N, C-alpha and C positions, 0 to 999 in steps of 0.2 A: 504494499501499499504506499510506503514512503516515496518510491519510484514514480508510481502513479502522481502523486503530490508534487514532486519536484517536477515532475513533466508540466503539471497543471500550471504551478508558477512560472517555469521558465516560457511557457508560452503567453500568460499574460503578460509579464515582463516584456518580452519583445515585442506583441501587437501594441503594446502601450509605449513604448519607446520609438516602436517605426511602423506606426499605424500605414496599414496597407488600403490603398483609396483614398485616403487625407487629403480632398480637394473639392474644389466647385465644380460641377458639371454644368457649364453655361452654353447652347440652353439646357436645360432638362425640361423631359416632359413632364415631370412628377417631383415636387418636393414637399418637405414636412417639417417643423420644429419639433423637436421633444425637450421635456422639461423634468428633472427628478429635484423635488424641492429637498428631499431627505437629505440629500447628498450635494445637491449643486449643480449636478451634469447637466448640461444646455449642449443640445446638437441639432443638426439640420442635417437631413436625407436627401440626396440627391438622386432622382432617378431617370435614364432615358430608356423610355420603352418603345420599341417597334414590334409591331405584327404580333403583339403577345409576350415579347422574349425582352428579358431584363437586356437589354445590349451594354449597359452602362451602369455603375453602382457606385457613391461615395457618400461619402460624410465629412462634415466638419464640425468643430466645437470644441468646448472642452468637459473634461470629465473627470472622475475615478478612472483607476487601472484597468478595474472590472470592464465599466461602459466603453472605455476607449476600444479595449481589447475586443470585448463582443462586437461592437459596431464592423470593427475592421476585418474579424472571423467573416462575421455576416454578408461584407459586401463580397469577400472571396468564393463563399458559399455560393451565393446566387446568383451571381454576373454569369451572364450566358444562357440563364433558364429561365423557363415558362414562366410568368405572373402567374399561371394556376398554381404554381408548386408553392408559393410563398405561404398560404394557409396553412396548408399539410406540414410544411416545414416548421414553420411557427408553433405548431402544436406540437410537435416532437422536442423540438428546443425546451419550449414552456417545460413540458413532460420532464426533462433532463434536468433542469434546474430548480423542480419544485417536488419533484418525489424519489423515494429512493427504489434501487432495483437497479438493473442492467441498461447499459446506454440504447436506447433508440437505435436501429439500424439506419443508414442513409445520412447520418449526422457529419460524418467525416471527422476534420478537426475539431468542430464546433464542440466535440466531445470531451472536449478537455477542459470546458465549463461546468461539468459535472460538478467539480468541487464547489460550486457557490451555492449548492442546497445547506452543505453544513454551514453557511452565514443568509440565514432567512432574510436579514433585513438588505443585502446584496442581490437578492433575484431582482430587485426593481432596476438595477445600474445594468444588471446583465440583458435585460429587455427591453429598455428604454429605445435602442437603435430598431427593435423590432417592432415596437409600437408607432414608432414615428415613421418605419417603412409604411406598415398598412395603411397610418393615414395620406401618407403622400399617395399611395395606390386608389383610397377612396374620395381623392382631391378635397381631403379636409383643409381649412384656413387655419383654424385655431390649433395654437401649439397644443402638443400633446403631454398631459402631465401623468406621470405615473402615481399618483397620491389618488 
C-alpha cells in the first residue's frame, strides 16, 4: 500500500507543478468557471468541441495541488473523446474518489486519485474541474460552486 500512496503523491505533485493543458483555448466553443469556497480553488475550463468530439480541452486558474492535478489529468483523459463519454467517465471518477473498492475500469491515470477518498474534504477539490466541464458543456453561464 505504501507504493501506491507514493505513486499517488508523485503524480499529484507532478501534475500540480507541471499541469498539462494549462492554457486558454481561444476561441473555445464552450467554457465555464468553477469555484471551491472551502479551499479557494478557482478555475476556468475551456473546450473546443466539433462533431460531438472534444478536440481540445484546457484549464486555467489557481487552486490546491489536488484540484490542479485533477484538472490536468482530466484534460489528458478526455481530449479526443466523444462528448457522450464525459458523463459516464465523471460517474466513474466520482465513485473512485467517494467510495471504497476497486478502481473502476477505464479510468487510466485518473485512478491515482483514489487516495482522495481518504480525505473527504478534498473530494470537492478533485471534482471541481469535472463540475466546471459539465457546466461548460451545458452552456451554463454562472460559475459552478462545490458548496
